N, C-alpha and C positions, 0 to 999 in steps of 0.2 A: 527413879524407877519407872520403866516404861509400862504402858497399859498391859502388855503381854506378861511382863514379869509379875505385875500385881495379880493378874488372873491366875497364873500358875501358883503363886503363893497362896491365894485363897483356896484353890482346889486342893493343894497339899494340906492346908489346915483342916479342911472338911474331911479329907480322907484320914488324917491322923485321929480326928474325933471318932470316926467310924471304927478305926483300928483299936482304939482304946476300949470301946464297948464290946466289940466282938473280935477277939483274936484267935486265930487258929494257926498252928504251926504247919510248915510244909513237911511232907513225908516223902521218903525215897520209894520209888516204884521200879518195876522192871520193864516199863515201856521204852520206846526208842529214845526218850529224853530222860535225863537223870532225875529230875524232880517233878513232883506234881505241885502245882502252885495253888495257893489258897488266897483268900481275900487279904490276909495280912502281908502278902507279898506285893501288894499294890502300893505305890507305883513301881512297876517292875524295873524301870531304868534307875530308880533311886535305891531300891532294896537289893537288886541283883544286877548291878551294871556289868558284871562279868558275863552275863547271859545275853545281853543285848548287843548284838554285833551286826555290822553291815553284811550283805551277801558276800562281799570281798573278804570278810574276816576282820575288818577294822573294828576296833573297839569304839564304843560310843564316845569315850573320852578323846579319841583321836580325831573326831569330827568337830572341829572348832571353826570359828569365823576366820582365824588366821590360816588354818589349813585349807579352807575354801578359797580364800583370797590368793594363796600361793599355788593354787591348782593342784593340791595334793588330794583333793576329794573330787570324785566323779559323781555323776548322777546315779550310778549303780550303788554308790556308798550311801545314798539317801533312801534306799528302798528298805522295806521291812522284810524280815526273813520268815520262812515258814515256821521255824521254831518259836520265834517271838510271838507270832500270831497264835500258835497253839498254847503257849504259856498264858497269853492274855485271855484266851478262851477258858482255860482252867480256872483262872481268877474269877471270871464272870460267872462260871457255873457254880463255884463255891459261894459266890455272893447271891445265889438264887436267880441268876439271870441266864437261864438255859437258852433262850432265843438268841441272845447276844453271843453265847458260846458257839451256837450253830453257825452264826455269821462269820465268826473268827475261823471256824473249821473250814468253811467254804473259801474264805479269803486265803487261807493257808494253801489250799489246793491251787488257787489261781496264780500263786507266785512262780509256779513251774512253767506256765504258758507264756510264750513270747508275746509282748505287747501287741504287735500288729495282728497276730492270729486271734488274740483275745478280743480285740476291737471288732474284727471281722465276724467272730462268732456272736458277739452281743448285738451287732448290727443285724445279723441274720435272724435274731429273735424278734425283731420288730414285726408287727402284723403285716401280712401279705408279702413278706420278703422271701420266705423259704417254703419249700414243699415239706410235707411230713417226712419223706425219705431223707431230705437234706438235713433236717433237724436230728433225725435218728442217727445219721452217719456222723454228725458232729458229736453226738452223745458217745458213740463208740470210740471216736478219736480221743475224746476227753478221757475216757476210761483206759484205753489201751496205750496211748502215747504219754499221758500225763498223770495217770492214776487219780484222776479227779472224779471220783464216784458221786460225790454230792452234787457237783455241777452237772455231771452227765445225767443224773436222775432229774434234775431241774429241766434239762433240755427235753427229756422224754415226756415229762409232764406237760411242758409247753406244746410239744407236738400233738399230744392227745387233746389238750384244751383247745388249741387252734383248730383242730379238725372238727371238734364238736361245735365250736362257735363260728366256723366258716371264716377263719382268719389266715388261712394258708395262701401261698402264692397261687394266683388264678381264681381265688374266691371272690375277689372284689369286682 
């Protein structure tokens, strides 16, 4: 057994102990996803493998070492989906980890943004790289083009913070 396999086994055992002491069932809701996840749904890939899919639609079971070696799996197949991140966030929230749920919600938004553009935007967040107007324009782009309201608000906060702290382009 490899070190990674042993680590995964240990984590599963710990989660099973947690599930035994605090189990809650999943409930059906009317949101855009069929289920609301609870902590008893962790680990998602094990309890609901049908819900964990690649952006291409491939099932988790279809992504194997053999399929990678035969070039049946692309890098797109190794990305997480917006839905999976939202489910993970629901599990975190149910486990009393609201901050982690917020991180998953923000990450879910980011799946819609092309990698190159996302890297450009986060590079623009570095101190002295952007003007306030540029950051506000990126916030608008995030909202209008990608429906990424959490991240757009983060950019607006950064613009205001950088203005107060003299961290905008030209302030140095």
